[in-house]
mmCIF file of the N, C-alpha and C atoms, coordinates in Angstrom:
data_MODEL
# 
_entry.id   MODEL 
# 
loop_
_atom_site.group_PDB 
_atom_site.id 
_atom_site.type_symbol 
_atom_site.label_atom_id 
_atom_site.label_alt_id 
_atom_site.label_comp_id 
_atom_site.label_asym_id 
_atom_site.label_entity_id 
_atom_site.label_seq_id 
_atom_site.pdbx_PDB_ins_code 
_atom_site.Cartn_x 
_atom_site.Cartn_y 
_atom_site.Cartn_z 
_atom_site.occupancy 
_atom_site.B_iso_or_equiv 
_atom_site.pdbx_formal_charge 
_atom_site.auth_seq_id 
_atom_site.auth_comp_id 
_atom_site.auth_asym_id 
_atom_site.auth_atom_id 
_atom_site.pdbx_PDB_model_num 
ATOM 1   N N  . MET A 1 1  ? 55.898  4.828  -5.239  1.00 0.00 ? 1  MET A N  1 
ATOM 2   C CA . MET A 1 1  ? 55.031  5.996  -5.024  1.00 0.00 ? 1  MET A CA 1 
ATOM 3   C C  . MET A 1 1  ? 54.965  6.210  -3.398  1.00 0.00 ? 1  MET A C  1 
ATOM 4   N N  . HIS A 1 2  ? 54.679  6.987  -2.720  1.00 0.00 ? 2  HIS A N  1 
ATOM 5   C CA . HIS A 1 2  ? 54.555  7.313  -1.101  1.00 0.00 ? 2  HIS A CA 1 
ATOM 6   C C  . HIS A 1 2  ? 53.340  6.534  -0.980  1.00 0.00 ? 2  HIS A C  1 
ATOM 7   N N  . PRO A 1 3  ? 53.140  6.074  0.085   1.00 0.00 ? 3  PRO A N  1 
ATOM 8   C CA . PRO A 1 3  ? 51.630  5.632  0.830   1.00 0.00 ? 3  PRO A CA 1 
ATOM 9   C C  . PRO A 1 3  ? 50.591  6.842  0.884   1.00 0.00 ? 3  PRO A C  1 
ATOM 10  N N  . GLU A 1 4  ? 50.742  7.851  0.901   1.00 0.00 ? 4  GLU A N  1 
ATOM 11  C CA . GLU A 1 4  ? 50.114  9.058  1.227   1.00 0.00 ? 4  GLU A CA 1 
ATOM 12  C C  . GLU A 1 4  ? 49.761  9.769  -0.064  1.00 0.00 ? 4  GLU A C  1 
ATOM 13  N N  . MET A 1 5  ? 50.515  9.530  -0.718  1.00 0.00 ? 5  MET A N  1 
ATOM 14  C CA . MET A 1 5  ? 50.107  10.332 -2.355  1.00 0.00 ? 5  MET A CA 1 
ATOM 15  C C  . MET A 1 5  ? 48.948  9.227  -3.009  1.00 0.00 ? 5  MET A C  1 
ATOM 16  N N  . ILE A 1 6  ? 49.412  7.801  -2.762  1.00 0.00 ? 6  ILE A N  1 
ATOM 17  C CA . ILE A 1 6  ? 48.524  6.587  -3.008  1.00 0.00 ? 6  ILE A CA 1 
ATOM 18  C C  . ILE A 1 6  ? 46.979  7.111  -2.661  1.00 0.00 ? 6  ILE A C  1 
ATOM 19  N N  . ARG A 1 7  ? 47.022  7.183  -1.186  1.00 0.00 ? 7  ARG A N  1 
ATOM 20  C CA . ARG A 1 7  ? 45.913  7.356  -0.705  1.00 0.00 ? 7  ARG A CA 1 
ATOM 21  C C  . ARG A 1 7  ? 45.073  8.396  -1.032  1.00 0.00 ? 7  ARG A C  1 
ATOM 22  N N  . VAL A 1 8  ? 45.817  9.698  -1.305  1.00 0.00 ? 8  VAL A N  1 
ATOM 23  C CA . VAL A 1 8  ? 44.781  10.776 -2.040  1.00 0.00 ? 8  VAL A CA 1 
ATOM 24  C C  . VAL A 1 8  ? 44.383  10.702 -3.307  1.00 0.00 ? 8  VAL A C  1 
ATOM 25  N N  . MET A 1 9  ? 45.600  10.093 -4.114  1.00 0.00 ? 9  MET A N  1 
ATOM 26  C CA . MET A 1 9  ? 44.613  9.611  -5.417  1.00 0.00 ? 9  MET A CA 1 
ATOM 27  C C  . MET A 1 9  ? 43.459  8.749  -5.267  1.00 0.00 ? 9  MET A C  1 
ATOM 28  N N  . ALA A 1 10 ? 43.570  7.511  -4.673  1.00 0.00 ? 10 ALA A N  1 
ATOM 29  C CA . ALA A 1 10 ? 42.559  6.783  -4.339  1.00 0.00 ? 10 ALA A CA 1 
ATOM 30  C C  . ALA A 1 10 ? 41.335  7.792  -4.161  1.00 0.00 ? 10 ALA A C  1 
ATOM 31  N N  . ASP A 1 11 ? 41.392  8.620  -2.730  1.00 0.00 ? 11 ASP A N  1 
ATOM 32  C CA . ASP A 1 11 ? 40.067  9.291  -2.387  1.00 0.00 ? 11 ASP A CA 1 
ATOM 33  C C  . ASP A 1 11 ? 39.701  10.196 -3.415  1.00 0.00 ? 11 ASP A C  1 
ATOM 34  N N  . GLN A 1 12 ? 40.484  10.917 -4.250  1.00 0.00 ? 12 GLN A N  1 
ATOM 35  C CA . GLN A 1 12 ? 40.061  11.815 -5.301  1.00 0.00 ? 12 GLN A CA 1 
ATOM 36  C C  . GLN A 1 12 ? 39.390  10.931 -6.462  1.00 0.00 ? 12 GLN A C  1 
ATOM 37  N N  . HIS A 1 13 ? 40.067  9.921  -6.538  1.00 0.00 ? 13 HIS A N  1 
ATOM 38  C CA . HIS A 1 13 ? 39.434  8.911  -7.926  1.00 0.00 ? 13 HIS A CA 1 
ATOM 39  C C  . HIS A 1 13 ? 37.892  8.415  -7.044  1.00 0.00 ? 13 HIS A C  1 
ATOM 40  N N  . ILE A 1 14 ? 37.669  7.916  -6.106  1.00 0.00 ? 14 ILE A N  1 
ATOM 41  C CA . ILE A 1 14 ? 36.499  7.481  -5.668  1.00 0.00 ? 14 ILE A CA 1 
ATOM 42  C C  . ILE A 1 14 ? 35.495  8.843  -5.304  1.00 0.00 ? 14 ILE A C  1 
ATOM 43  N N  . GLY A 1 15 ? 36.280  9.800  -5.130  1.00 0.00 ? 15 GLY A N  1 
ATOM 44  C CA . GLY A 1 15 ? 35.336  11.430 -5.099  1.00 0.00 ? 15 GLY A CA 1 
ATOM 45  C C  . GLY A 1 15 ? 34.356  11.492 -6.421  1.00 0.00 ? 15 GLY A C  1 
ATOM 46  N N  . ASP A 1 16 ? 35.369  11.216 -7.485  1.00 0.00 ? 16 ASP A N  1 
ATOM 47  C CA . ASP A 1 16 ? 35.172  11.492 -8.686  1.00 0.00 ? 16 ASP A CA 1 
ATOM 48  C C  . ASP A 1 16 ? 33.812  10.299 -9.433  1.00 0.00 ? 16 ASP A C  1 
ATOM 49  N N  . LEU A 1 17 ? 34.211  9.281  -8.675  1.00 0.00 ? 17 LEU A N  1 
ATOM 50  C CA . LEU A 1 17 ? 33.251  8.282  -9.172  1.00 0.00 ? 17 LEU A CA 1 
ATOM 51  C C  . LEU A 1 17 ? 31.869  8.397  -8.218  1.00 0.00 ? 17 LEU A C  1 
ATOM 52  N N  . ARG A 1 18 ? 31.685  8.992  -7.046  1.00 0.00 ? 18 ARG A N  1 
ATOM 53  C CA . ARG A 1 18 ? 30.726  8.845  -6.649  1.00 0.00 ? 18 ARG A CA 1 
ATOM 54  C C  . ARG A 1 18 ? 29.977  10.649 -7.151  1.00 0.00 ? 18 ARG A C  1 
ATOM 55  N N  . ALA A 1 19 ? 30.262  11.469 -7.233  1.00 0.00 ? 19 ALA A N  1 
ATOM 56  C CA . ALA A 1 19 ? 30.111  12.676 -8.007  1.00 0.00 ? 19 ALA A CA 1 
ATOM 57  C C  . ALA A 1 19 ? 29.392  12.164 -9.502  1.00 0.00 ? 19 ALA A C  1 
ATOM 58  N N  . GLU A 1 20 ? 30.136  11.302 -10.190 1.00 0.00 ? 20 GLU A N  1 
ATOM 59  C CA . GLU A 1 20 ? 29.314  10.831 -11.558 1.00 0.00 ? 20 GLU A CA 1 
ATOM 60  C C  . GLU A 1 20 ? 28.131  10.137 -10.956 1.00 0.00 ? 20 GLU A C  1 
ATOM 61  N N  . ALA A 1 21 ? 28.187  9.214  -10.086 1.00 0.00 ? 21 ALA A N  1 
ATOM 62  C CA . ALA A 1 21 ? 27.017  8.441  -9.866  1.00 0.00 ? 21 ALA A CA 1 
ATOM 63  C C  . ALA A 1 21 ? 25.812  9.394  -9.118  1.00 0.00 ? 21 ALA A C  1 
ATOM 64  N N  . ARG A 1 22 ? 25.833  10.784 -8.201  1.00 0.00 ? 22 ARG A N  1 
ATOM 65  C CA . ARG A 1 22 ? 25.063  11.578 -7.970  1.00 0.00 ? 22 ARG A CA 1 
ATOM 66  C C  . ARG A 1 22 ? 24.644  12.136 -9.547  1.00 0.00 ? 22 ARG A C  1 
ATOM 67  N N  . ALA A 1 23 ? 25.530  12.608 -10.422 1.00 0.00 ? 23 ALA A N  1 
ATOM 68  C CA . ALA A 1 23 ? 24.801  13.147 -11.437 1.00 0.00 ? 23 ALA A CA 1 
ATOM 69  C C  . ALA A 1 23 ? 24.001  12.336 -12.134 1.00 0.00 ? 23 ALA A C  1 
ATOM 70  N N  . GLY A 1 24 ? 24.525  10.860 -12.406 1.00 0.00 ? 24 GLY A N  1 
ATOM 71  C CA . GLY A 1 24 ? 23.644  9.987  -12.836 1.00 0.00 ? 24 GLY A CA 1 
ATOM 72  C C  . GLY A 1 24 ? 22.204  9.938  -12.129 1.00 0.00 ? 24 GLY A C  1 
ATOM 73  N N  . PHE A 1 25 ? 22.111  9.828  -11.159 1.00 0.00 ? 25 PHE A N  1 
ATOM 74  C CA . PHE A 1 25 ? 21.113  9.812  -10.313 1.00 0.00 ? 25 PHE A CA 1 
ATOM 75  C C  . PHE A 1 25 ? 20.187  10.796 -10.357 1.00 0.00 ? 25 PHE A C  1 
ATOM 76  N N  . THR A 1 26 ? 20.760  12.020 -9.996  1.00 0.00 ? 26 THR A N  1 
ATOM 77  C CA . THR A 1 26 ? 19.888  13.412 -10.290 1.00 0.00 ? 26 THR A CA 1 
ATOM 78  C C  . THR A 1 26 ? 19.089  13.344 -12.115 1.00 0.00 ? 26 THR A C  1 
ATOM 79  N N  . ALA A 1 27 ? 19.753  13.203 -12.794 1.00 0.00 ? 27 ALA A N  1 
ATOM 80  C CA . ALA A 1 27 ? 19.396  12.912 -14.150 1.00 0.00 ? 27 ALA A CA 1 
ATOM 81  C C  . ALA A 1 27 ? 18.303  12.272 -14.430 1.00 0.00 ? 27 ALA A C  1 
ATOM 82  N N  . LYS A 1 28 ? 18.427  10.725 -13.553 1.00 0.00 ? 28 LYS A N  1 
ATOM 83  C CA . LYS A 1 28 ? 17.157  9.883  -13.954 1.00 0.00 ? 28 LYS A CA 1 
ATOM 84  C C  . LYS A 1 28 ? 16.182  10.357 -13.113 1.00 0.00 ? 28 LYS A C  1 
ATOM 85  N N  . LEU A 1 29 ? 16.344  10.985 -12.081 1.00 0.00 ? 29 LEU A N  1 
ATOM 86  C CA . LEU A 1 29 ? 15.024  11.659 -11.074 1.00 0.00 ? 29 LEU A CA 1 
ATOM 87  C C  . LEU A 1 29 ? 14.333  12.726 -12.035 1.00 0.00 ? 29 LEU A C  1 
ATOM 88  N N  . ALA A 1 30 ? 15.232  13.707 -12.929 1.00 0.00 ? 30 ALA A N  1 
ATOM 89  C CA . ALA A 1 30 ? 14.780  14.571 -13.697 1.00 0.00 ? 30 ALA A CA 1 
ATOM 90  C C  . ALA A 1 30 ? 13.742  13.958 -14.824 1.00 0.00 ? 30 ALA A C  1 
ATOM 91  N N  . ARG A 1 31 ? 14.407  12.878 -15.519 1.00 0.00 ? 31 ARG A N  1 
ATOM 92  C CA . ARG A 1 31 ? 13.824  11.887 -16.486 1.00 0.00 ? 31 ARG A CA 1 
ATOM 93  C C  . ARG A 1 31 ? 12.268  11.450 -15.824 1.00 0.00 ? 31 ARG A C  1 
ATOM 94  N N  . GLN A 1 32 ? 12.417  10.787 -14.928 1.00 0.00 ? 32 GLN A N  1 
ATOM 95  C CA . GLN A 1 32 ? 11.388  10.394 -14.047 1.00 0.00 ? 32 GLN A CA 1 
ATOM 96  C C  . GLN A 1 32 ? 10.241  11.359 -13.732 1.00 0.00 ? 32 GLN A C  1 
ATOM 97  N N  . ALA A 1 33 ? 10.193  12.774 -13.404 1.00 0.00 ? 33 ALA A N  1 
ATOM 98  C CA . ALA A 1 33 ? 9.760   13.546 -13.074 1.00 0.00 ? 33 ALA A CA 1 
ATOM 99  C C  . ALA A 1 33 ? 8.946   13.930 -14.274 1.00 0.00 ? 33 ALA A C  1 
ATOM 100 N N  . ARG A 1 34 ? 9.826   14.339 -15.438 1.00 0.00 ? 34 ARG A N  1 
ATOM 101 C CA . ARG A 1 34 ? 9.028   14.513 -16.658 1.00 0.00 ? 34 ARG A CA 1 
ATOM 102 C C  . ARG A 1 34 ? 8.201   13.660 -17.261 1.00 0.00 ? 34 ARG A C  1 
ATOM 103 N N  . LYS A 1 35 ? 8.685   12.357 -17.196 1.00 0.00 ? 35 LYS A N  1 
ATOM 104 C CA . LYS A 1 35 ? 7.791   11.494 -17.571 1.00 0.00 ? 35 LYS A CA 1 
ATOM 105 C C  . LYS A 1 35 ? 6.597   11.175 -16.938 1.00 0.00 ? 35 LYS A C  1 
ATOM 106 N N  . ALA A 1 36 ? 6.380   11.918 -15.748 1.00 0.00 ? 36 ALA A N  1 
ATOM 107 C CA . ALA A 1 36 ? 5.410   11.803 -14.636 1.00 0.00 ? 36 ALA A CA 1 
ATOM 108 C C  . ALA A 1 36 ? 4.418   12.856 -14.852 1.00 0.00 ? 36 ALA A C  1 
ATOM 109 N N  . ARG A 1 37 ? 4.924   13.904 -15.299 1.00 0.00 ? 37 ARG A N  1 
ATOM 110 C CA . ARG A 1 37 ? 4.336   15.360 -15.784 1.00 0.00 ? 37 ARG A CA 1 
ATOM 111 C C  . ARG A 1 37 ? 3.527   15.130 -16.898 1.00 0.00 ? 37 ARG A C  1 
ATOM 112 N N  . ARG A 1 38 ? 4.219   14.566 -17.809 1.00 0.00 ? 38 ARG A N  1 
ATOM 113 C CA . ARG A 1 38 ? 3.546   14.490 -19.116 1.00 0.00 ? 38 ARG A CA 1 
ATOM 114 C C  . ARG A 1 38 ? 2.498   13.116 -19.135 1.00 0.00 ? 38 ARG A C  1 
ATOM 115 N N  . ASN A 1 39 ? 2.411   12.035 -18.296 1.00 0.00 ? 39 ASN A N  1 
ATOM 116 C CA . ASN A 1 39 ? 1.108   11.202 -18.009 1.00 0.00 ? 39 ASN A CA 1 
ATOM 117 C C  . ASN A 1 39 ? 0.366   12.125 -17.214 1.00 0.00 ? 39 ASN A C  1 
ATOM 118 N N  . ARG A 1 40 ? 0.518   12.853 -16.224 1.00 0.00 ? 40 ARG A N  1 
ATOM 119 C CA . ARG A 1 40 ? -0.208  13.258 -15.348 1.00 0.00 ? 40 ARG A CA 1 
ATOM 120 C C  . ARG A 1 40 ? -0.968  14.204 -15.968 1.00 0.00 ? 40 ARG A C  1 
ATOM 121 N N  . ARG A 1 41 ? -0.855  14.935 -17.181 1.00 0.00 ? 41 ARG A N  1 
ATOM 122 C CA . ARG A 1 41 ? -1.383  15.742 -18.041 1.00 0.00 ? 41 ARG A CA 1 
ATOM 123 C C  . ARG A 1 41 ? -2.717  15.311 -18.856 1.00 0.00 ? 41 ARG A C  1 
ATOM 124 N N  . THR A 1 42 ? -2.566  14.229 -19.202 1.00 0.00 ? 42 THR A N  1 
ATOM 125 C CA . THR A 1 42 ? -3.093  13.325 -20.053 1.00 0.00 ? 42 THR A CA 1 
ATOM 126 C C  . THR A 1 42 ? -4.476  12.608 -18.921 1.00 0.00 ? 42 THR A C  1 
ATOM 127 N N  . ALA A 1 43 ? -3.880  12.627 -17.825 1.00 0.00 ? 43 ALA A N  1 
ATOM 128 C CA . ALA A 1 43 ? -5.218  11.455 -17.132 1.00 0.00 ? 43 ALA A CA 1 
ATOM 129 C C  . ALA A 1 43 ? -5.352  12.783 -16.151 1.00 0.00 ? 43 ALA A C  1 
ATOM 130 N N  . ASP A 1 44 ? -7.284  12.325 -15.873 1.00 0.00 ? 44 ASP A N  1 
ATOM 131 C CA . ASP A 1 44 ? -7.712  13.374 -14.896 1.00 0.00 ? 44 ASP A CA 1 
ATOM 132 C C  . ASP A 1 44 ? -7.396  12.801 -13.520 1.00 0.00 ? 44 ASP A C  1 
ATOM 133 N N  . PRO A 1 45 ? -6.691  13.332 -12.680 1.00 0.00 ? 45 PRO A N  1 
ATOM 134 C CA . PRO A 1 45 ? -6.595  12.749 -11.341 1.00 0.00 ? 45 PRO A CA 1 
ATOM 135 C C  . PRO A 1 45 ? -7.981  12.656 -10.225 1.00 0.00 ? 45 PRO A C  1 
ATOM 136 N N  . LEU A 1 46 ? -8.753  13.234 -10.680 1.00 0.00 ? 46 LEU A N  1 
ATOM 137 C CA . LEU A 1 46 ? -10.257 13.058 -9.871  1.00 0.00 ? 46 LEU A CA 1 
ATOM 138 C C  . LEU A 1 46 ? -11.258 12.154 -10.620 1.00 0.00 ? 46 LEU A C  1 
ATOM 139 N N  . ALA A 1 47 ? -10.897 11.579 -11.825 1.00 0.00 ? 47 ALA A N  1 
ATOM 140 C CA . ALA A 1 47 ? -11.912 10.883 -12.738 1.00 0.00 ? 47 ALA A CA 1 
ATOM 141 C C  . ALA A 1 47 ? -12.609 9.543  -11.950 1.00 0.00 ? 47 ALA A C  1 
ATOM 142 N N  . GLY A 1 48 ? -11.931 8.874  -10.995 1.00 0.00 ? 48 GLY A N  1 
ATOM 143 C CA . GLY A 1 48 ? -12.554 7.899  -10.015 1.00 0.00 ? 48 GLY A CA 1 
ATOM 144 C C  . GLY A 1 48 ? -13.291 8.327  -9.024  1.00 0.00 ? 48 GLY A C  1 
ATOM 145 N N  . VAL A 1 49 ? -13.313 9.485  -8.542  1.00 0.00 ? 49 VAL A N  1 
ATOM 146 C CA . VAL A 1 49 ? -13.744 9.686  -7.176  1.00 0.00 ? 49 VAL A CA 1 
ATOM 147 C C  . VAL A 1 49 ? -15.351 10.126 -7.368  1.00 0.00 ? 49 VAL A C  1 
ATOM 148 N N  . ARG A 1 50 ? -15.939 9.698  -6.413  1.00 0.00 ? 50 ARG A N  1 
ATOM 149 C CA . ARG A 1 50 ? -17.506 9.871  -6.809  1.00 0.00 ? 50 ARG A CA 1 
ATOM 150 C C  . ARG A 1 50 ? -17.911 10.824 -5.410  1.00 0.00 ? 50 ARG A C  1 
ATOM 151 N N  . VAL A 1 51 ? -18.798 11.796 -5.741  1.00 0.00 ? 51 VAL A N  1 
ATOM 152 C CA . VAL A 1 51 ? -19.285 12.787 -4.772  1.00 0.00 ? 51 VAL A CA 1 
ATOM 153 C C  . VAL A 1 51 ? -20.420 12.678 -4.469  1.00 0.00 ? 51 VAL A C  1 
ATOM 154 N N  . PRO A 1 52 ? -20.955 12.191 -3.083  1.00 0.00 ? 52 PRO A N  1 
ATOM 155 C CA . PRO A 1 52 ? -22.160 11.777 -2.720  1.00 0.00 ? 52 PRO A CA 1 
ATOM 156 C C  . PRO A 1 52 ? -23.185 12.849 -3.202  1.00 0.00 ? 52 PRO A C  1 
ATOM 157 N N  . ASP A 1 53 ? -24.643 12.618 -3.715  1.00 0.00 ? 53 ASP A N  1 
ATOM 158 C CA . ASP A 1 53 ? -25.686 13.365 -3.802  1.00 0.00 ? 53 ASP A CA 1 
ATOM 159 C C  . ASP A 1 53 ? -26.248 13.909 -2.651  1.00 0.00 ? 53 ASP A C  1 
ATOM 160 N N  . TYR A 1 54 ? -26.233 12.897 -1.632  1.00 0.00 ? 54 TYR A N  1 
ATOM 161 C CA . TYR A 1 54 ? -27.113 13.270 -0.663  1.00 0.00 ? 54 TYR A CA 1 
ATOM 162 C C  . TYR A 1 54 ? -25.948 13.421 1.151   1.00 0.00 ? 54 TYR A C  1 
ATOM 163 N N  . ILE A 1 55 ? -26.601 13.967 1.734   1.00 0.00 ? 55 ILE A N  1 
ATOM 164 C CA . ILE A 1 55 ? -25.745 14.454 2.720   1.00 0.00 ? 55 ILE A CA 1 
ATOM 165 C C  . ILE A 1 55 ? -25.336 13.166 3.796   1.00 0.00 ? 55 ILE A C  1 
ATOM 166 N N  . ASP A 1 56 ? -25.789 11.854 3.746   1.00 0.00 ? 56 ASP A N  1 
ATOM 167 C CA . ASP A 1 56 ? -26.227 10.635 4.442   1.00 0.00 ? 56 ASP A CA 1 
ATOM 168 C C  . ASP A 1 56 ? -25.030 9.696  3.475   1.00 0.00 ? 56 ASP A C  1 
ATOM 169 N N  . GLY A 1 57 ? -24.655 10.265 2.670   1.00 0.00 ? 57 GLY A N  1 
ATOM 170 C CA . GLY A 1 57 ? -23.773 9.630  1.433   1.00 0.00 ? 57 GLY A CA 1 
ATOM 171 C C  . GLY A 1 57 ? -23.963 8.892  0.502   1.00 0.00 ? 57 GLY A C  1 
ATOM 172 N N  . THR A 1 58 ? -25.200 8.729  0.198   1.00 0.00 ? 58 THR A N  1 
ATOM 173 C CA . THR A 1 58 ? -25.587 8.086  -0.690  1.00 0.00 ? 58 THR A CA 1 
ATOM 174 C C  . THR A 1 58 ? -26.145 8.464  -2.520  1.00 0.00 ? 58 THR A C  1 
ATOM 175 N N  . PHE A 1 59 ? -26.242 8.007  -3.156  1.00 0.00 ? 59 PHE A N  1 
ATOM 176 C CA . PHE A 1 59 ? -26.202 8.436  -4.479  1.00 0.00 ? 59 PHE A CA 1 
ATOM 177 C C  . PHE A 1 59 ? -27.825 8.575  -5.067  1.00 0.00 ? 59 PHE A C  1 
ATOM 178 N N  . HIS A 1 60 ? -27.967 9.597  -6.366  1.00 0.00 ? 60 HIS A N  1 
ATOM 179 C CA . HIS A 1 60 ? -29.168 9.452  -6.963  1.00 0.00 ? 60 HIS A CA 1 
ATOM 180 C C  . HIS A 1 60 ? -29.935 7.965  -7.285  1.00 0.00 ? 60 HIS A C  1 
ATOM 181 N N  . ASP A 1 61 ? -28.848 7.195  -7.902  1.00 0.00 ? 61 ASP A N  1 
ATOM 182 C CA . ASP A 1 61 ? -29.092 6.095  -8.275  1.00 0.00 ? 61 ASP A CA 1 
ATOM 183 C C  . ASP A 1 61 ? -29.041 4.892  -7.362  1.00 0.00 ? 61 ASP A C  1 
ATOM 184 N N  . GLU A 1 62 ? -28.892 5.121  -5.902  1.00 0.00 ? 62 GLU A N  1 
ATOM 185 C CA . GLU A 1 62 ? -29.280 4.213  -5.218  1.00 0.00 ? 62 GLU A CA 1 
ATOM 186 C C  . GLU A 1 62 ? -30.492 4.012  -4.341  1.00 0.00 ? 62 GLU A C  1 
ATOM 187 N N  . GLU A 1 63 ? -30.597 3.017  -3.973  1.00 0.00 ? 63 GLU A N  1 
ATOM 188 C CA . GLU A 1 63 ? -31.912 2.575  -3.243  1.00 0.00 ? 63 GLU A CA 1 
ATOM 189 C C  . GLU A 1 63 ? -31.869 3.208  -1.811  1.00 0.00 ? 63 GLU A C  1 
ATOM 190 N N  . ARG A 1 64 ? -32.576 4.364  -1.536  1.00 0.00 ? 64 ARG A N  1 
ATOM 191 C CA . ARG A 1 64 ? -32.593 4.636  -0.280  1.00 0.00 ? 64 ARG A CA 1 
ATOM 192 C C  . ARG A 1 64 ? -33.532 4.020  0.858   1.00 0.00 ? 64 ARG A C  1 
ATOM 193 N N  . THR A 1 65 ? -32.885 3.597  2.297   1.00 0.00 ? 65 THR A N  1 
ATOM 194 C CA . THR A 1 65 ? -33.897 2.737  3.053   1.00 0.00 ? 65 THR A CA 1 
ATOM 195 C C  . THR A 1 65 ? -34.844 3.925  3.801   1.00 0.00 ? 65 THR A C  1 
ATOM 196 N N  . GLY A 1 66 ? -35.740 3.400  4.306   1.00 0.00 ? 66 GLY A N  1 
ATOM 197 C CA . GLY A 1 66 ? -36.577 4.123  5.499   1.00 0.00 ? 66 GLY A CA 1 
ATOM 198 C C  . GLY A 1 66 ? -35.869 5.384  6.080   1.00 0.00 ? 66 GLY A C  1 
ATOM 199 N N  . GLN A 1 67 ? -34.993 4.886  7.093   1.00 0.00 ? 67 GLN A N  1 
ATOM 200 C CA . GLN A 1 67 ? -34.503 5.532  7.832   1.00 0.00 ? 67 GLN A CA 1 
ATOM 201 C C  . GLN A 1 67 ? -33.628 6.757  7.048   1.00 0.00 ? 67 GLN A C  1 
ATOM 202 N N  . ASP A 1 68 ? -33.137 6.669  5.848   1.00 0.00 ? 68 ASP A N  1 
ATOM 203 C CA . ASP A 1 68 ? -32.604 7.454  5.476   1.00 0.00 ? 68 ASP A CA 1 
ATOM 204 C C  . ASP A 1 68 ? -33.091 8.675  4.548   1.00 0.00 ? 68 ASP A C  1 
ATOM 205 N N  . GLN A 1 69 ? -34.495 8.231  4.632   1.00 0.00 ? 69 GLN A N  1 
ATOM 206 C CA . GLN A 1 69 ? -35.729 9.107  3.871   1.00 0.00 ? 69 GLN A CA 1 
ATOM 207 C C  . GLN A 1 69 ? -35.952 10.338 4.757   1.00 0.00 ? 69 GLN A C  1 
ATOM 208 N N  . PRO A 1 70 ? -35.959 11.554 4.228   1.00 0.00 ? 70 PRO A N  1 
ATOM 209 C CA . PRO A 1 70 ? -36.027 12.510 5.182   1.00 0.00 ? 70 PRO A CA 1 
ATOM 210 C C  . PRO A 1 70 ? -37.444 12.401 5.533   1.00 0.00 ? 70 PRO A C  1 
ATOM 211 N N  . ALA A 1 71 ? -37.589 13.479 7.123   1.00 0.00 ? 71 ALA A N  1 
ATOM 212 C CA . ALA A 1 71 ? -38.661 13.244 7.737   1.00 0.00 ? 71 ALA A CA 1 
ATOM 213 C C  . ALA A 1 71 ? -40.363 14.174 6.808   1.00 0.00 ? 71 ALA A C  1 
ATOM 214 N N  . GLN A 1 72 ? -41.349 13.331 6.597   1.00 0.00 ? 72 GLN A N  1 
ATOM 215 C CA . GLN A 1 72 ? -42.456 13.973 5.717   1.00 0.00 ? 72 GLN A CA 1 
ATOM 216 C C  . GLN A 1 72 ? -43.045 15.023 7.314   1.00 0.00 ? 72 GLN A C  1 
ATOM 217 N N  . THR A 1 73 ? -43.034 16.155 6.413   1.00 0.00 ? 73 THR A N  1 
ATOM 218 C CA . THR A 1 73 ? -43.988 16.982 7.023   1.00 0.00 ? 73 THR A CA 1 
ATOM 219 C C  . THR A 1 73 ? -45.317 16.926 7.179   1.00 0.00 ? 73 THR A C  1 
ATOM 220 N N  . VAL A 1 74 ? -46.236 17.082 8.261   1.00 0.00 ? 74 VAL A N  1 
ATOM 221 C CA . VAL A 1 74 ? -47.693 16.851 8.706   1.00 0.00 ? 74 VAL A CA 1 
ATOM 222 C C  . VAL A 1 74 ? -48.093 18.400 8.785   1.00 0.00 ? 74 VAL A C  1 
ATOM 223 N N  . ARG A 1 75 ? -48.995 18.576 7.845   1.00 0.00 ? 75 ARG A N  1 
ATOM 224 C CA . ARG A 1 75 ? -49.635 19.836 7.775   1.00 0.00 ? 75 ARG A CA 1 
ATOM 225 C C  . ARG A 1 75 ? -51.047 20.044 8.667   1.00 0.00 ? 75 ARG A C  1 
# 
């Protein structure tokens, strides 16, 4: 065979292998995305987030220091 024909056939074969590899990679990403969507649906993404009760960042169940106490109004 002529070297140019061998080179073209090899390039075509390599291109086919690369296309197959890309298709496999795309399929793997799709499977991972479907799995992530299934798992995300059951878990609450905000389950571990606590929102402070007071503006200074404390919560009702925490001990507040004297500085953190609101000022007493004198009448």
